[in-house]
C-alpha positions in Angstrom: 50.3 43.7 -5.2 51.4 41.6 -2.3 49.5 40.5 0.8 50.4 39.0 4.2 48.3 37.7 7.1 49.2 38.9 10.6 47.8 40.8 13.6 47.4 44.5 12.9 47.2 47.4 15.3 46.0 50.9 14.6 48.1 53.5 16.5 47.2 57.1 17.0 50.2 59.4 17.2 49.9 63.1 18.5 52.7 65.6 17.6 53.3 69.1 16.5 53.4 69.2 12.7 54.8 72.0 10.5 52.1 72.9 8.1 52.6 74.1 4.5 52.4 77.7 5.6 55.1 77.2 8.1 52.9 77.3 11.2 53.0 74.6 13.9 49.8 72.6 14.7 49.1 69.7 17.0 47.8 66.8 14.9 46.8 63.3 15.6 47.5 60.8 12.8 46.6 57.1 12.5 49.2 54.5 11.5 49.0 50.7 11.3 51.7 48.3 12.4 51.8 44.5 12.7 52.9 43.1 16.0 52.4 40.2 18.4 51.1 42.3 21.3 50.1 45.8 22.3 53.5 46.3 23.9 55.3 45.3 20.7 52.9 47.5 18.6 53.8 50.5 20.8 57.6 49.9 20.6 57.3 49.4 16.8 55.3 52.6 16.1 57.6 54.6 18.4 60.7 53.3 16.5 59.1 53.9 13.1 57.8 57.4 13.9 61.1 58.6 15.5 62.6 58.4 12.0 59.9 60.8 10.7 59.2 63.1 13.6 62.0 65.3 14.9 60.2 66.6 18.0 58.3 64.9 20.7 55.3 62.8 20.0 53.0 60.5 22.0 51.1 57.4 21.3 47.5 58.3 22.2 45.7 55.1 21.4 46.4 51.5 20.2 43.7 49.1 19.2 43.6 45.8 17.4 42.5 46.2 13.8 40.1 43.6 12.3 41.9 43.2 9.0 42.1 39.7 7.5 45.0 40.9 5.3 46.6 44.0 4.1 47.1 44.4 0.3 50.1 46.6 -0.4 50.7 48.3 -3.7 54.0 49.4 -5.3 52.1 51.9 -7.6 53.4 55.5 -7.2 49.8 56.7 -7.2 48.9 54.5 -4.2 48.7 57.1 -1.4 45.5 56.1 0.4 44.3 53.2 2.5 40.9 51.7 2.0 39.0 49.5 4.4 37.1 46.9 2.4 34.6 44.3 3.5 34.3 41.2 1.4 31.6 38.6 1.8 32.8 35.0 1.0 29.9 32.9 -0.3 29.6 29.3 0.5 26.8 26.7 0.3 25.9 24.8 3.4 26.0 21.1 2.5 23.2 20.2 4.8 20.7 22.9 4.2 21.9 23.8 0.7 21.5 27.5 1.6 23.9 30.2 0.8 26.1 31.4 3.6 28.1 34.6 3.7 31.0 35.3 6.0 32.5 38.8 6.3 36.3 39.5 6.1 37.8 43.0 6.3 40.9 43.9 4.3 43.1 47.1 4.1 44.0 48.0 0.6 46.7 50.5 -0.6 45.5 52.4 -3.7 45.3 55.8 -5.3 41.6 55.8 -5.7 38.4 53.8 -4.9 38.3 52.2 -8.4 42.0 51.2 -8.0 41.2 49.6 -4.6 38.4 47.6 -6.2 40.6 46.6 -9.1 43.3 45.4 -6.6 40.8 43.3 -4.7 39.6 41.7 -7.9 43.2 41.0 -9.0 44.1 39.3 -5.7 40.8 37.5 -5.3 40.5 36.6 -8.9 43.4 34.2 -8.4 41.4 32.2 -5.9 38.5 29.8 -6.2 36.5 31.7 -3.6 33.1 33.2 -4.5 33.0 36.7 -3.0 31.1 40.0 -3.1 32.6 43.4 -2.3 30.2 44.6 0.4 31.9 47.9 1.0 35.0 50.0 0.3 35.7 53.2 2.3 38.7 55.5 2.5 40.4 55.5 5.9 42.4 58.2 7.8 45.4 55.8 8.0 48.6 57.6 7.0 50.8 54.6 6.5 51.3 50.9 7.4 54.5 49.4 8.8 55.2 45.8 8.4 57.1 44.1 11.3 59.3 42.1 8.9 60.7 45.3 7.5 61.3 46.8 10.9 63.1 43.6 11.9 65.1 43.5 8.7 66.3 47.0 9.2 67.1 46.3 12.9 68.9 43.0 12.0 71.1 44.8 9.4 72.2 47.3 12.0 72.7 44.6 14.6 74.9 42.6 12.3 77.7 45.1 12.4 80.6 43.9 14.7 81.0 45.7 18.0 84.8 45.7 17.5 87.2 45.2 14.6 89.7 42.4 14.5 93.2 42.7 13.1 94.8 40.2 10.7 95.8 37.9 13.6 92.2 37.7 14.9 92.9 39.9 17.9 90.7 42.8 18.9 92.0 46.0 17.3 92.5 49.0 19.6 
């Protein structure tokens, strides 16, 4: 389980999907990408989805997602995304009263109990007192990290535009 803090955007994509019975159906699916702006989020989701969708598709909606972090899982059973709300508990020094602050996380897991276990594994390594206020399965299909998009793009960009021969001259 790894996590990363960044700005996340939920993007709704509409396209014609081939169903299991072979029929075509217009569907709208939600994906999450990290980006610096709405423009970058749109470019990122279009690049990611063009690898998966052969026909035309359109970005129907982009909104900022209120996730403090996204917890990724490498488990083969992790095929769902859960929105979780944690309440961090602190004691106000002046009033000595308990104060709770809410933080939302997106957790990749195969089931609700696995999502809770993942949260406890990550948060158990911290000194923060917390309560899991809610865990709910989302309609998010997948999450794309900007670093991975950039890494793939950088690898492709690193190829030389021309070949050089042994003397260092451009090969024809």
